[in-house]
C-alpha positions as CSV (number, residue, x, y, z in Angstrom):
1,M,0.0,0.0,0.0
2,R,2.9,2.4,0.8
3,G,4.4,1.6,-2.6
4,V,1.1,2.5,-4.3
5,A,0.9,5.8,-2.5
6,I,4.5,6.7,-3.3
7,A,3.9,5.8,-7.0
8,A,0.7,8.0,-7.0
9,V,2.6,11.0,-5.5
10,A,5.4,10.5,-8.0
11,A,3.0,10.4,-10.9
12,A,1.3,13.5,-9.6
13,A,4.6,15.3,-9.3
14,V,5.6,14.4,-12.9
15,L,2.2,15.6,-14.2
16,A,2.6,18.8,-12.2
17,G,6.0,19.4,-13.6
18,R,4.8,18.9,-17.2
19,R,1.9,21.2,-16.6
20,Y,4.1,23.9,-15.1
21,V,6.4,23.8,-18.1
22,E,3.4,23.8,-20.5
23,H,1.6,26.7,-18.8
24,R,4.5,28.7,-17.3
25,D,3.6,31.9,-19.1
26,A,-0.1,31.6,-18.4
27,I,0.5,31.1,-14.7
28,A,2.6,34.2,-14.6
29,D,-0.5,36.2,-15.7
30,V,-2.6,34.8,-12.9
31,A,-3.4,37.2,-10.0
32,P,-1.0,36.2,-7.2
33,E,-3.9,35.5,-4.8
34,L,-5.4,33.0,-7.3
35,R,-2.3,30.9,-7.8
36,T,-2.4,27.4,-6.3
37,P,-0.7,24.1,-6.9
38,L,-4.1,22.7,-8.0
39,L,-3.6,24.4,-11.3
40,M,-0.8,22.0,-12.0
41,L,-2.8,18.9,-11.4
42,S,-5.7,19.6,-13.8
43,P,-5.3,17.5,-16.9
44,P,-7.2,18.2,-20.1
45,A,-10.5,16.4,-20.6
46,S,-10.3,13.1,-22.5
47,W,-12.4,10.0,-22.9
48,R,-9.8,8.1,-20.9
49,I,-10.2,10.1,-17.7
50,L,-13.9,10.8,-18.0
51,P,-14.9,8.0,-15.6
52,I,-12.4,9.3,-13.0
53,S,-13.6,12.9,-13.5
54,R,-17.2,11.8,-13.1
55,F,-16.5,9.9,-9.9
56,G,-14.9,13.0,-8.3
57,A,-17.6,15.3,-9.5
58,R,-20.3,13.3,-7.7
59,L,-18.7,13.6,-4.3
60,R,-20.8,15.8,-2.0
61,T,-19.4,19.1,-0.7
62,P,-20.6,20.5,2.6
63,S,-23.7,22.7,2.4
64,G,-22.9,24.4,5.7
65,R,-25.2,25.3,8.5
66,G,-28.6,26.9,8.3
67,V,-30.1,24.8,5.4
68,T,-31.9,21.6,5.0
69,L,-31.6,19.2,2.0
70,A,-34.2,17.1,0.3
71,E,-34.5,15.2,-3.0
72,H,-37.5,14.9,-5.3
73,R,-38.2,13.7,-8.8
74,T,-40.0,15.6,-11.5
75,G,-42.8,14.1,-13.5
76,D,-40.1,13.3,-16.2
77,G,-38.0,11.4,-13.6
78,V,-35.3,14.1,-13.2
79,R,-33.8,14.1,-9.7
80,V,-33.7,17.5,-8.1
81,T,-31.9,18.5,-4.9
82,L,-33.7,21.1,-2.8
83,T,-31.6,23.3,-0.4
84,T,-33.9,25.4,1.9
85,P,-32.9,28.0,4.5
86,T,-34.0,27.0,8.0
87,T,-34.8,30.6,8.9
88,G,-36.8,33.3,7.3
89,S,-40.3,33.8,5.9
90,R,-42.6,31.1,4.6
91,L,-43.1,32.7,1.2
92,R,-39.6,32.5,-0.4
93,S,-38.0,33.1,-3.7
94,V,-36.4,30.2,-5.6
95,V,-33.2,29.8,-7.6
96,L,-32.9,27.1,-10.3
97,W,-29.2,26.4,-10.0
98,I,-27.6,24.4,-12.8
99,H,-24.2,22.8,-12.2
100,G,-21.2,23.0,-14.5
101,G,-18.9,20.4,-16.0
102,V,-18.5,20.9,-19.8
103,F,-21.9,19.1,-20.2
104,M,-20.1,15.8,-19.4
105,V,-19.5,15.7,-15.6
106,G,-20.8,17.3,-12.5
107,S,-23.7,16.9,-10.1
108,P,-25.8,18.9,-7.6
109,Q,-23.9,17.4,-4.7
110,S,-20.6,18.6,-6.0
111,E,-21.8,22.2,-5.8
112,A,-23.6,21.9,-2.5
113,F,-21.2,24.3,-0.9
114,L,-22.5,26.9,-3.4
115,T,-26.2,26.1,-3.3
116,G,-26.0,26.2,0.5
117,Q,-24.5,29.7,0.4
118,I,-27.1,30.9,-2.1
119,A,-29.9,29.5,0.0
120,R,-28.6,31.2,3.2
121,E,-27.6,34.6,1.8
122,V,-30.4,35.1,-0.7
123,G,-33.0,33.5,1.5
124,A,-34.2,31.3,-1.4
125,V,-35.1,27.7,-2.0
126,V,-32.4,26.4,-4.4
127,V,-33.4,23.7,-6.8
128,S,-30.6,21.9,-8.6
129,P,-31.4,19.3,-11.3
130,D,-29.2,16.2,-11.8
131,Y,-29.5,16.6,-15.6
132,R,-28.4,13.9,-18.0
133,L,-24.8,14.1,-19.2
134,A,-23.3,13.9,-22.7
135,P,-22.1,12.1,-24.7
136,E,-24.5,9.4,-23.7
137,H,-27.3,11.9,-23.6
138,P,-26.7,14.7,-26.2
139,F,-28.7,17.8,-26.8
140,P,-31.5,18.4,-25.9
141,A,-31.4,16.0,-23.0
142,A,-29.7,18.3,-20.5
143,L,-31.8,21.4,-21.5
144,D,-35.0,19.3,-21.3
145,D,-34.1,18.1,-17.8
146,C,-33.5,21.7,-16.7
147,V,-36.8,22.9,-18.2
148,S,-38.5,19.9,-16.5
149,A,-37.1,21.1,-13.2
150,L,-38.4,24.6,-13.8
151,G,-41.8,23.1,-14.6
152,W,-41.7,21.1,-11.4
153,I,-41.0,24.2,-9.4
154,R,-44.0,26.0,-11.0
155,A,-46.3,23.0,-10.4
156,N,-45.3,22.8,-6.7
157,I,-45.5,26.4,-5.5
158,E,-47.5,25.6,-2.4
159,M,-45.5,22.6,-1.4
160,L,-42.2,24.5,-1.7
161,G,-43.7,27.6,0.0
162,I,-42.4,30.0,-2.8
163,D,-43.5,33.1,-4.6
164,P,-44.1,32.2,-8.3
165,H,-43.1,35.8,-9.2
166,R,-39.7,35.5,-7.7
167,I,-37.9,32.7,-9.7
168,A,-34.4,33.1,-11.0
169,V,-32.2,30.8,-13.1
170,A,-28.5,30.6,-12.6
171,G,-25.5,28.3,-13.2
172,N,-21.8,28.2,-13.8
173,S,-19.8,27.2,-16.9
174,A,-21.9,24.7,-18.9
175,G,-24.6,25.2,-16.3
176,G,-24.4,28.9,-17.1
177,G,-25.0,28.2,-20.8
178,L,-27.9,25.9,-19.8
179,A,-29.3,28.7,-17.6
180,A,-29.1,31.1,-20.5
181,A,-31.0,28.6,-22.7
182,V,-33.7,28.2,-20.0
183,A,-34.1,32.0,-19.8
184,Q,-34.5,32.1,-23.6
185,R,-37.0,29.3,-23.5
186,C,-39.0,31.1,-20.8
187,R,-39.1,34.3,-22.9
188,D,-40.3,32.2,-25.9
189,E,-43.1,30.6,-23.9
190,G,-44.2,33.6,-22.0
191,I,-42.9,32.4,-18.6
192,A,-41.8,35.3,-16.4
193,I,-38.6,34.9,-14.4
194,A,-37.1,37.6,-12.2
195,A,-33.4,37.2,-13.0
196,Q,-30.7,35.1,-14.5
197,A,-27.1,34.8,-13.3
198,L,-24.5,33.3,-15.6
199,V,-21.1,32.5,-14.1
200,Y,-18.4,32.2,-16.7
201,P,-21.0,30.7,-19.0
202,M,-20.4,28.3,-21.9
203,L,-22.6,29.9,-24.5
204,D,-21.0,29.6,-28.0
205,D,-19.9,26.3,-29.6
206,R,-17.9,28.4,-32.1
207,T,-15.3,29.1,-29.4
208,A,-14.2,25.5,-29.8
209,L,-12.9,26.3,-33.3
210,R,-10.9,29.3,-32.3
211,T,-7.1,29.4,-32.2
212,D,-6.8,33.1,-31.3
213,L,-7.7,33.2,-27.7
214,A,-5.0,35.8,-27.0
215,G,-3.0,33.8,-24.6
216,R,-6.0,32.3,-22.7
217,T,-4.4,28.8,-22.8
218,G,-7.0,27.3,-20.5
219,L,-6.0,26.8,-16.9
220,L,-8.5,24.3,-15.5
221,L,-10.5,24.6,-18.7
222,T,-8.5,23.8,-21.8
223,P,-9.3,24.3,-25.5
224,S,-9.4,20.5,-25.8
225,S,-12.0,20.3,-22.9
226,I,-14.1,22.9,-24.7
227,R,-14.0,21.0,-28.0
228,L,-14.7,17.7,-26.4
229,G,-17.6,19.1,-24.3
230,W,-19.3,20.8,-27.3
231,R,-18.8,17.7,-29.5
232,S,-20.3,15.5,-26.9
233,Y,-23.2,17.8,-26.2
234,L,-24.1,18.5,-29.8
235,G,-23.6,14.9,-31.0
236,G,-21.7,16.5,-33.9
237,E,-19.1,19.0,-34.7
238,P,-19.2,22.5,-33.1
239,G,-19.4,25.3,-35.5
240,D,-21.7,23.6,-38.0
241,A,-24.2,25.9,-39.6
242,D,-27.2,23.9,-38.3
243,V,-26.4,24.0,-34.6
244,P,-29.6,25.2,-33.0
245,A,-29.8,28.3,-30.8
246,D,-31.4,26.3,-28.0
247,A,-28.1,24.4,-27.8
248,A,-25.8,27.4,-28.0
249,P,-27.5,30.5,-26.6
250,A,-25.0,32.9,-28.2
251,R,-26.5,31.9,-31.6
252,R,-29.9,33.4,-30.7
253,A,-30.4,36.5,-32.9
254,D,-33.0,38.3,-30.8
255,L,-32.1,38.7,-27.2
256,S,-34.7,41.3,-26.3
257,G,-37.2,40.7,-23.5
258,L,-34.9,38.4,-21.5
259,A,-34.7,38.5,-17.7
260,P,-32.3,40.9,-16.0
261,A,-28.9,39.3,-16.2
262,W,-25.6,39.1,-14.3
263,I,-22.6,37.7,-16.2
264,G,-19.2,37.2,-14.5
265,V,-16.0,35.9,-16.0
266,G,-12.2,36.3,-15.6
267,D,-10.0,37.7,-18.3
268,L,-7.8,34.6,-18.4
269,D,-10.8,32.3,-19.1
270,P,-11.2,30.8,-22.6
271,L,-14.9,31.7,-22.2
272,Y,-14.1,35.4,-21.6
273,E,-14.8,36.8,-25.0
274,E,-18.1,34.9,-25.5
275,G,-19.3,36.0,-22.1
276,V,-18.4,39.6,-22.7
277,A,-20.0,39.5,-26.2
278,Y,-23.2,38.0,-24.9
279,A,-23.4,40.7,-22.1
280,E,-22.9,43.5,-24.6
281,R,-25.6,42.0,-26.9
282,L,-28.0,41.8,-24.0
283,Q,-27.4,45.5,-23.2
284,E,-27.8,46.5,-26.8
285,A,-31.1,44.6,-26.9
286,G,-32.4,46.6,-23.9
287,V,-31.9,43.9,-21.3
288,D,-30.7,45.0,-17.8
289,C,-27.3,43.2,-17.7
290,E,-24.4,43.7,-15.2
291,L,-21.1,42.5,-16.5
292,I,-18.3,41.7,-14.1
293,T,-14.8,40.9,-15.4
294,I,-11.9,40.0,-13.1
295,P,-8.2,40.6,-14.1
296,G,-6.0,37.6,-13.6
297,M,-8.9,35.2,-13.0
298,Y,-9.0,31.8,-14.7
299,H,-12.0,29.5,-15.2
300,A,-13.6,28.4,-11.8
301,A,-11.1,30.3,-9.7
302,D,-14.0,31.2,-7.4
303,V,-14.3,27.5,-6.7
304,I,-10.6,26.7,-6.4
305,V,-9.5,29.7,-4.3
306,R,-12.9,30.7,-3.0
307,N,-11.6,32.7,0.0
308,A,-9.4,35.0,-2.1
309,P,-10.6,38.6,-1.7
310,S,-11.3,39.1,-5.4
311,M,-13.3,35.9,-5.4
312,L,-15.3,36.8,-2.4
313,K,-16.2,40.1,-4.2
314,F,-17.0,38.2,-7.4
315,R,-19.4,35.8,-5.6
316,A,-20.9,38.6,-3.5
317,S,-21.7,40.5,-6.7
318,M,-23.6,37.5,-8.1
319,L,-25.5,37.1,-4.8
320,D,-26.4,40.8,-4.7
321,H,-27.8,40.5,-8.2
322,L,-30.1,37.7,-7.1
323,K,-31.1,39.4,-3.9
324,S,-32.0,42.6,-5.6
325,H,-34.2,41.0,-8.2
326,L,-35.7,38.4,-5.9
327,R,-36.6,40.9,-3.1
328,A,-40.2,40.6,-2.0
329,V,-42.5,43.3,-3.4
330,R,-43.9,45.3,-0.5
């Protein structure tokens, strides 16, 4: 057993060394407070490591005090995790939180630390769907599951003790892209939602074709991860002319009438330009949209180094957006 442990440490050290050499220049651009050895141990996505990645991404993180957890199933069989504050009023707001994971990994339990914080600080019931993952379940499976979770929320207003006029959709990375797609679907179907919060969202499949990301080499989210994620989700090649806007929200031509939005992304994130472009298009379409960009921030830095001062401000900005738009009307 000791020999296996030594071998594992040695292999990790070799991988870290290779990653350091490969990304030395990119790491130099990272804000000092966001640098961590974990950046060196993040391999690019591949079919070979997908089972390992999925196993790790289903481990539960602590929700923290002041919340209760419950699980339910929608009429379509989608498992949803409810995180509810233990204090506060009976008639609450609700946040549909969609986890990240390049459409291929992730789970509600892996982001319980975040849904717990949202529930406590926003005073909302947080509903997180365990949506089907690609490539086994390509588009529209994940989006359909998220829409099913929203329908379940609206059908269970009394049981949940929530205000139907105070519903927000939110998510990070691929979950941010799915949240944007849900917001678009709501507009199309005349379903009013109070807000959307998109955390470094994965919005545009055409990013997978780019080779000019201006030095954003992809710490924790590599170009190969982006390509593999979109190829898996679309069941075909990213960038094709027939990719539907429901799959890649940045392809939607008309963004008017969408819910007030918050978009946050770091300037070292490969998703930076698509996030900024989507925010600017929302603003041009007359949508109330707050754009937050953080210098020296890579993808998911708020998860990896969550107590760094800049990441605390980043998260607080997103929470403030939700609180301001989900505040009870008096």
